[in-house]
Each structure stands twice: as C-alpha cells, then as structure tokens.
VOGU-3710 file (C-alpha; in Angstrom, 3 decimals, decimal comma):
1> mssklsakti> 71,130/27,949/-5,761  69,126/25,221/-7,356  69,820/22,824/-4,492  68,570/25,475/-1,950  65,436/26,048/-4,080  64,994/22,262/-4,158  65,111/21,991/-0,424  62,680/24,892/-0,003  60,315/23,266/-2,599  60,458/19,920/-0,685
11> ilfiliffvv> 59,665/21,710/2,686  56,846/23,641/0,905  55,391/20,400/-0,424  55,588/18,898/3,079  53,732/21,814/4,529  51,092/21,730/1,847  50,662/18,004/2,359  50,005/18,414/6,113  47,639/21,358/5,459  45,605/19,383/2,943
21> lfmivstyay> 45,606/16,367/5,247  44,308/18,554/8,093  41,620/19,911/5,830  40,572/16,431/4,720  40,361/15,145/8,261  38,469/18,224/9,441  36,059/18,022/6,537  35,452/14,298/7,142  34,849/14,955/10,726  32,441/17,794/9,925
31> fnygnkisnn> 30,404/15,811/7,488  30,477/12,683/9,645  29,126/14,737/12,556  26,772/16,616/10,241  25,244/13,416/8,918  24,426/12,150/12,410  21,186/13,821/13,268  18,331/13,433/15,757  15,735/14,990/13,489  13,563/17,092/15,837
41> dkenrvsvif> 13,777/14,521/18,680  15,015/16,591/21,672  15,680/13,531/23,727  18,073/12,097/21,029  16,302/8,760/21,120  17,261/8,030/17,492  20,305/8,843/15,495  20,233/8,984/11,648  23,398/8,634/9,590  23,414/9,268/5,830
51> ndnssialvn> 26,006/8,197/3,402  26,363/11,800/2,394  23,476/14,111/3,552  19,713/14,202/3,986  18,858/16,211/0,785  17,841/14,798/-2,616  17,806/16,899/-5,768  17,131/16,250/-9,442  17,680/19,383/-11,616  16,769/19,290/-15,274
61> aqkgdkinkn> 16,579/15,444/-15,002  16,095/13,342/-18,108  14,189/10,185/-18,557  15,629/7,263/-16,667  17,794/9,429/-14,371  18,319/7,824/-10,963  19,301/8,754/-7,387  20,398/6,287/-4,693  20,515/7,262/-1,043  21,607/5,075/1,938
71> fvvknttdki> 20,929/5,825/5,562  20,737/4,208/8,959  18,173/4,819/11,750  19,424/3,705/15,178  17,565/3,425/18,490  19,826/4,793/21,189  17,574/3,817/24,069  16,665/0,659/25,956  13,049/0,909/24,905  11,054/0,068/21,887
81> lyynieftnl> 10,391/3,167/19,683  8,098/3,925/16,680  9,176/6,466/14,089  8,138/8,070/10,855  10,111/8,825/7,731  9,107/12,020/5,846  9,796/13,879/2,684  10,052/17,602/3,805  10,520/20,878/1,843  9,460/19,026/-1,316
91> vnnykdnkdi> 9,732/21,210/-4,466  8,905/20,093/-7,986  7,856/21,132/-11,434  5,959/18,074/-12,444  2,147/17,709/-12,322  1,747/13,933/-12,561  3,074/11,953/-9,607  3,784/9,061/-11,948  6,640/11,105/-13,425  8,956/9,986/-10,581
101> fyslignktg> 8,887/6,634/-8,768  10,668/5,622/-5,516  11,417/2,535/-3,538  12,414/2,476/0,076  13,930/-0,841/1,208  14,697/-1,405/4,875  16,418/-4,423/6,423  14,970/-6,508/9,335  11,555/-4,934/10,226  12,343/-1,575/8,627
111> ayisnsympl> 9,842/0,158/6,290  9,380/-1,396/2,861  7,886/0,528/-0,061  8,260/-0,680/-3,660  7,499/1,187/-6,900  5,600/3,990/-5,411  4,506/7,195/-6,991  6,439/10,274/-5,731  4,119/12,574/-3,659  3,486/15,977/-5,163
121> ssdviasnik> 4,151/17,793/-1,891  5,856/17,235/1,516  4,458/14,016/3,059  5,032/11,189/5,523  6,075/8,187/3,393  6,482/5,609/6,154  4,960/5,742/9,692  4,837/3,800/12,876  7,867/1,700/12,180  8,850/-0,406/15,151
131> lnakeehqyn> 12,467/-0,154/16,232  13,639/-2,405/19,070  16,003/-1,234/21,842  19,521/-0,460/20,475  18,482/-1,865/17,151  19,135/-0,131/13,805  17,442/-0,149/10,388  19,490/0,138/7,262  17,751/1,821/4,273  18,272/1,989/0,618
141> lniivnentk> 16,216/4,675/-1,147  15,986/4,626/-4,953  14,392/7,391/-7,036  13,997/7,088/-10,806  12,556/9,430/-13,418  9,869/7,559/-15,373  10,606/6,777/-19,079  7,431/8,551/-20,119  8,318/11,775/-18,280  9,143/14,995/-20,081
151> dnttfstnin> 12,828/16,026/-19,905  14,025/18,828/-17,655  12,144/17,509/-14,558  13,141/19,287/-11,380  12,592/17,792/-7,967  14,148/18,370/-4,437  13,406/17,228/-0,953  14,822/16,358/2,429  14,550/13,064/4,350  13,406/13,494/7,948
161> vkvndeystf> 13,042/10,926/10,686  10,805/11,607/13,620  9,873/9,548/16,660  6,126/8,935/16,980  5,068/9,101/20,593  1,357/8,406/19,911  1,487/4,900/18,379  -0,006/1,927/20,238  0,036/-1,700/19,179  -2,692/-4,391/19,327
171> eegtlgykil> -3,604/-5,336/22,935  -2,829/-8,868/24,114  -5,821/-11,206/23,421  -7,078/-9,224/20,457  -7,348/-10,768/16,952  -4,636/-8,343/15,705  -2,286/-9,512/18,569  -2,939/-13,172/17,639  -2,205/-12,495/14,017  1,190/-10,868/14,681
181> hnnsikslkn> 2,279/-13,349/17,353  1,154/-16,551/15,705  3,024/-15,911/12,435  6,575/-15,231/11,362  6,444/-11,839/9,678  8,173/-11,448/6,339  8,988/-8,519/3,991  7,837/-8,063/0,489  11,484/-8,325/-0,359  11,307/-12,040/0,418
191> ieenqytegl> 8,580/-12,398/-2,239  10,543/-10,317/-4,809  13,622/-12,440/-4,178  11,656/-15,704/-4,512  12,447/-16,761/-0,940  8,885/-17,425/0,132  5,436/-17,766/-1,589  3,151/-17,573/1,458  2,796/-16,359/4,980  2,220/-13,078/6,772
201> yytnntnegk> 3,919/-10,128/5,177  4,138/-6,398/5,791  4,333/-3,305/3,573  4,314/0,430/3,858  2,728/1,041/0,485  -0,273/2,655/2,162  -1,758/6,039/2,853  0,683/7,920/5,126  3,055/4,964/4,916  1,495/3,039/7,820
211> tvyffrgsns> 2,797/-0,417/8,318  0,094/-2,979/7,491  0,269/-6,838/7,582  -1,255/-9,066/4,979  -1,717/-12,806/4,347  -0,479/-14,143/1,088  -0,599/-17,769/-0,116  -2,694/-20,930/-0,015  -5,778/-22,103/1,721  -3,686/-23,721/4,407
221> lnnnvlidkt> -2,894/-20,309/6,105  -4,099/-19,747/9,588  -6,168/-16,693/8,529  -9,687/-18,107/9,323  -12,177/-16,227/11,491  -15,618/-17,472/12,667  -18,435/-14,998/13,431  -21,246/-17,049/14,851  -21,726/-19,630/12,062  -20,185/-17,609/9,180
231> cykiirtted> -16,551/-18,033/8,105  -14,252/-15,286/6,885  -10,646/-15,109/5,572  -8,391/-12,479/7,069  -6,956/-10,414/4,245  -4,895/-7,722/6,132  -4,728/-5,169/8,823  -5,800/-1,702/7,800  -4,245/1,699/8,267  -6,615/2,362/11,271
241> dgirviynge> -5,582/-0,976/12,858  -8,728/-2,821/11,852  -8,775/-6,396/10,599  -10,129/-6,739/7,041  -11,899/-9,986/6,267  -13,759/-11,493/3,289  -16,772/-13,822/3,345  -15,827/-17,491/3,064  -19,090/-19,349/3,451  -20,981/-20,967/6,279
251> inngecdgty> -19,266/-23,319/8,642  -19,468/-26,924/7,379  -19,139/-29,842/9,790  -17,164/-27,583/12,137  -14,726/-26,414/9,355  -14,209/-23,208/7,484  -13,531/-24,986/4,203  -15,011/-22,307/1,858  -17,141/-24,883/0,029  -19,478/-22,158/-1,247
261> niigeseyns> -17,968/-18,749/-0,622  -20,229/-16,244/-2,424  -23,462/-14,963/-1,051  -25,033/-14,905/-4,581  -24,677/-13,147/-7,908  -25,227/-9,641/-9,049  -24,453/-7,166/-11,798  -21,952/-4,515/-10,689  -24,221/-1,896/-12,337  -27,428/-2,374/-14,336
271> ksnynayvgf> -25,993/-0,175/-17,175  -22,424/0,000/-18,586  -22,629/2,634/-21,279  -20,947/5,520/-19,434  -17,856/6,028/-17,286  -20,052/6,625/-14,237  -20,834/2,927/-13,993  -17,365/1,848/-12,921  -18,444/3,374/-9,667  -19,535/1,451/-6,411
281> mygtansgty> -21,277/4,755/-6,133  -21,654/7,220/-9,007  -22,936/10,614/-10,034  -24,526/11,833/-13,266  -23,896/9,518/-16,149  -23,124/11,254/-19,452  -22,166/14,429/-17,656  -19,709/17,071/-18,866  -17,076/16,745/-16,219  -15,138/14,004/-14,301
291> ekehqninss> -16,394/15,458/-10,999  -20,175/15,163/-11,829  -19,656/11,741/-13,373  -18,075/10,252/-10,264  -19,948/11,999/-7,449  -21,001/9,600/-4,640  -24,746/10,156/-5,086  -26,230/6,930/-6,546  -25,714/3,310/-5,266  -24,489/0,747/-7,686
301> kikmyldtyy> -26,560/-2,443/-8,214  -23,958/-4,416/-6,242  -23,961/-1,945/-3,377  -27,725/-2,319/-3,011  -27,238/-6,063/-3,027  -24,705/-5,742/-0,222  -26,877/-3,318/1,753  -29,703/-5,871/1,864  -27,273/-8,635/2,930  -25,890/-6,376/5,687
311> snnlnkyssi> -29,367/-5,675/6,992  -30,403/-9,315/6,974  -27,134/-10,885/8,175  -24,569/-8,528/9,652  -26,388/-5,691/11,442  -26,622/-7,716/14,578  -22,816/-7,889/14,746  -22,292/-4,121/14,352  -20,571/-3,821/17,739  -17,463/-5,601/16,296
321> ianstycnnr> -17,482/-4,069/12,704  -15,392/-0,905/12,209  -16,202/2,099/10,202  -13,319/1,596/7,866  -12,511/3,069/4,481  -13,045/1,046/1,211  -11,330/2,229/-1,987  -13,214/2,598/-5,174  -10,213/3,813/-7,111  -11,596/5,977/-9,870
331> ktskftygkv> -8,366/7,864/-10,382  -7,691/7,947/-14,157  -4,468/6,943/-15,968  -3,239/6,925/-19,549  -2,089/3,578/-20,914  -2,347/1,307/-23,925  -4,056/-2,093/-23,628  -5,036/-4,505/-26,364  -3,824/-1,771/-28,900  -6,362/0,606/-27,544
341> iygtngyknd> -5,131/3,955/-26,068  -6,965/4,942/-22,954  -7,095/8,528/-21,923  -7,850/10,359/-18,673  -11,160/12,268/-19,165  -13,343/9,828/-17,063  -16,759/11,153/-18,241  -19,458/10,555/-20,810  -18,378/7,622/-23,105  -14,752/8,791/-23,639
351> ntgydsmyry> -12,127/6,046/-23,636  -10,722/6,208/-20,116  -8,144/4,215/-18,303  -8,338/3,789/-14,475  -5,366/3,616/-12,151  -5,918/0,128/-10,926  -5,526/-1,148/-14,495  -2,440/0,898/-15,020  -0,900/-0,537/-11,863  -2,006/-4,014/-12,974
361> innintykcd> -0,261/-3,616/-16,364  2,930/-2,189/-14,867  3,155/-4,473/-11,793  2,818/-1,573/-9,385  0,773/-2,503/-6,292  -0,313/-0,421/-3,378  -2,906/-0,109/-0,704  -2,924/3,727/-1,237  -6,209/5,371/-2,205  -5,124/8,721/-3,758
371> lsndklyvdi> -8,375/10,570/-4,228  -10,516/11,561/-1,227  -13,677/11,077/-3,303  -12,773/7,382/-3,693  -12,371/6,740/-0,020  -15,786/5,375/0,953  -16,861/4,964/4,577  -20,139/4,601/6,477  -21,173/8,281/6,248  -21,222/7,782/2,492
381> lsnplgllts> -22,037/4,064/2,151  -24,752/3,834/5,011  -23,437/0,419/5,824  -19,733/-0,530/6,834  -18,871/-3,056/4,143  -17,458/-3,189/0,585  -15,629/-5,484/-1,803  -11,979/-6,627/-2,290  -9,742/-4,399/-4,413  -7,502/-5,720/-7,214
391> deaiyagind> -4,403/-4,580/-5,251  -5,555/-6,517/-2,183  -6,005/-9,553/-4,385  -2,498/-9,268/-5,901  -0,848/-8,759/-2,482  -2,669/-11,987/-1,390  -1,032/-13,882/-4,246  -3,705/-13,839/-6,961  -1,926/-14,129/-10,259  1,085/-15,845/-8,665
401> erisdnylns> 1,541/-19,108/-10,448  3,544/-20,537/-7,523  0,379/-20,600/-5,464  -1,875/-23,403/-6,663  -4,726/-23,028/-4,153  -4,894/-19,316/-3,143  -7,029/-18,618/-0,184  -9,095/-16,149/-2,254  -10,033/-18,769/-4,931  -13,605/-19,527/-5,618
411> edsywtmspa> -15,416/-21,767/-7,981  -17,314/-18,769/-9,106  -16,103/-15,566/-10,664  -16,696/-12,685/-8,326  -16,470/-8,922/-8,352  -13,747/-6,675/-6,917  -14,289/-2,980/-6,183  -11,671/-1,818/-8,795  -12,448/-0,105/-12,070  -10,331/-1,202/-15,060
421> yfngvnaynf> -11,290/0,933/-18,059  -14,103/2,317/-20,208  -13,500/1,401/-23,896  -15,877/3,856/-25,426  -18,772/1,469/-25,334  -18,846/-0,315/-22,008  -17,363/0,045/-18,435  -15,199/-2,797/-17,209  -14,180/-3,700/-13,647  -11,902/-6,410/-12,140
431> tikdgklsqh> -13,171/-9,895/-11,203  -11,430/-12,877/-9,786  -11,758/-16,555/-10,732  -9,363/-19,533/-10,501  -6,513/-17,547/-9,000  -6,545/-14,848/-11,743  -7,701/-11,294/-12,165  -9,660/-10,401/-15,307  -11,864/-7,558/-16,529  -15,543/-7,821/-17,189
441> nvsekhgvrp> -18,392/-5,676/-18,406  -20,106/-4,174/-15,250  -23,559/-5,177/-16,519  -22,669/-8,917/-16,371  -23,616/-11,081/-13,380  -20,767/-12,352/-11,192  -20,382/-13,554/-7,616  -20,531/-11,356/-4,537  -18,171/-11,777/-1,516  -18,736/-9,139/1,112
451> vitlknnvrv> -15,730/-7,504/2,854  -15,946/-6,097/6,393  -13,411/-4,717/8,818  -13,329/-5,938/12,406  -12,550/-3,394/15,107  -8,992/-3,410/16,534  -10,307/-4,342/20,011  -12,125/-7,521/18,904  -10,929/-10,373/21,131  -10,413/-14,074/20,312
461> ksgsgstisp> -12,404/-16,405/22,369  -10,832/-19,647/21,007  -9,148/-21,137/18,010  -5,781/-20,996/16,196  -6,865/-19,547/12,850  -6,774/-22,897/10,881  -9,729/-24,127/8,714  -10,540/-26,754/11,448  -9,979/-24,381/14,366  -10,766/-20,781/13,224
471> yvvy> -10,434/-17,810/15,457  -13,797/-17,475/17,196  -14,604/-13,792/17,874  -18,276/-13,726/18,414
//
C-alpha cells in the first residue's frame, strides 16, 4: 500500500512541478511583454523596457529610503527621434520638494539629471532627447528620501516615454550648429567620475528637462564670440535654444584675450538692510509678506547700470539678441551656515536663506528656475540682458580646483544675479573672483559683466571660436 502511495506521490509531484513551471513561464512571458511599451506612440517608434514595471511607490517611507529603477528606451525606426520622459499620475503627501531627490542617468547621449528636487505634481523631467536610428538609451533612476524629511512620506508616480514630434535642431551655419559640431559632447557623468575637466557638456537639470549644452573649463576653450568689436564668452545654450554669452572685453590686437572684462563697477543695490535688496528687481522693503517684498516693481542699482549700458552699446544689435529669461532665484530655503540658522520668511529683516545658497552648500546644481516671479524677461526688465547665476558659474567650472584658468575668471570681483542670504542685518549675493564664488553685502561695489542671449538663428560669418579666431556673428 505504501509503495502505491509513494508512486502516486511521485506522479503528483511531477504534475505539480510542470504546472508550476508552466505558471512561471507564463508569468515571465506576461511581464516581459507587459514591460515592453510604446507609451502613447501609435506608430510604435520607440519601445520601453523596464526591469520590473513603470510604476514607482514609496509608502510610509523613512529618512534615507531609496528606490532604484532601470529601463531602456529603444528607437525601432531608421530615423532620428526626439523623446520626452515624464512623471505621470504623481501623488504625494509632502509639501517641500526637497523632501525627495532623484537622479536620472542615461548612457551615450541619454538624459542626465543629477541630484534634482522631486516635482510636486506630474511633470516632464527630461525633454527633446535625441535618439539615433536603431539606437537605445539605458537608464538608471535613483530616488532617495532626504535625511531631513519627516517620516511616513508617501509618494507614487509612473514613468512615461513619449516621442516629441515638434522638436527641431539648430540649422546648419548657425552659432548653435557650430558649437555642437565643433566639439565632442560629454556628459556630466564624465566630470563626476573625474574623466574630464573641460569641454562641452550637456545636462537636463533644466526647466521641463530640456537638454542644454554648456562650456566648462579653461580660457583655451573655443567659446569666443565677436559682436562688432566686443568679445563675449559662450556660457551655454538655453531652454529656448538661444546662446547665452557673457561680456569679455573689447578686442585687443585682433584677439579676444579678456584683458579687461568688466564694463565698470556698481553696487548691487544702494541699500542692504531688508530682504527685498537681494533682488535684481524688488518690491516693498520692510513689508509684511514675502510676495510684497519680492514684487518686480523697482529696479536694482545694478539693473539701472546695465540698462544704461544697453542703451549706449547694445541697442543697435537688438536684431540678434533674444528675449530670453534670466533667473533671479529668490526662492527661500532653510539651512545653517557659519553657525547661523537661516529661515524661509523672506521679508523685512528676518534671517532668510535663499535657494542658490542652499544648493551651493549641498553641491546641488541646476539651471531650473522654480518660481515664476523669478523668471525675468524683457516685458519685466525693459531690456533683454541680465547677469550670470551662481549655478551657471559652477557648471562652467568655477570652484573646481582642477581648472587653473577658468574662462569666467577676472582680475576684478564681479556680481552674479543669485541671492545668498539675509543675516538679519544685511543682504548678501554671490560674486566671483579668482575662480571662486563668495558672498558679499549688496551695497558694496563690485564689477559688472553683462550677459545677453543670442537668437538661435544667428549665423556665423567666420572664425573657429578660439581667442585668436572668435566666431564673428555681426
């Protein structure tokens, strides 16, 4: 009897084994098919394969909790495509977008975003990413709950990839085309892994995740532009495909050597005793709210200085200057610096920390300008020019000790457009000197280097971009 039962048991185990095997194979096939998606692209021009699925969820997360997600975006066509990566159906219970950080690291020319604040709602995180025919981009997405975040954080979203049919690149013969085709393009990952210290790089740490290209390194880079007899250094492309440049002095014996690269000196603001005065434009000083303190009503002293310069020197070149956005980042952030705790009120003479300083302390750099009130353009400014930001300076290699002669160096300390903090007595903004960022009282006098943005259709008449043969565009 026992031997018959044993035989039946063996047969039963064999049957169970095959049933389980069938279920495993079927399940694998289901999920493998389910993870290959075209994401709203009816023509199936891209396929997206996740290591598990497209959803991300943190429920009752604790400080330091992490999520890692891998996926591949593949071009299934014989043509170049451009695509966006989106966080969709985003749900959260946090109020400060610094509670969760993420990094999106793509190989080859895939999107690259490092240490970025998680959006508070559904958003495009990377856009207009070029994908060559039959090529694929492999991605690693890392999400981490900040150490300062309260416990029990809840967050969920889905990753969506969508082909962008409206994107166009720089036309042949334009300055943007020359920049992209005369340089080997590198990723920020190359800097972080200490592979390169200078060249042309790209990042998607921008508004709407747009890919922008920036120069980083020494004065030997081919990022020189000549407008009539005035030299400029190319800083980067902008989110609207403009070319942002900074004043670098008058041409000297046929060279753009930057011998004297400021137009003069100015206080940032005449007064410094209230939060309002960190502003390139400002509202009512000593007001009762952040909004009134930082309205864009009054021109700063340095803005008036720039307006005069524009009228006297740049107005005649208005046909090539774009109406671009300049970021006076007055978003507030809590941090401790020099044993002083800075809060987030941002009005009267309350101790206040500003986001550019928070990012400087924590080594978080971005071209994003979070607050619409801080995005200054010609309708607000009257004239289409501004100043460098502290983030643009860091991307360019300022503060990088490996770069001895940074192209943004100057013999004179000069102002950026970025607020640092208000210490209860005076307002401080960032300045640059000798390859370093520092913070100075806004009522001090420092150098002024105008920044303008050239239109994306500006054509190059001659030159290779070097100091002895700058790109001639006018």
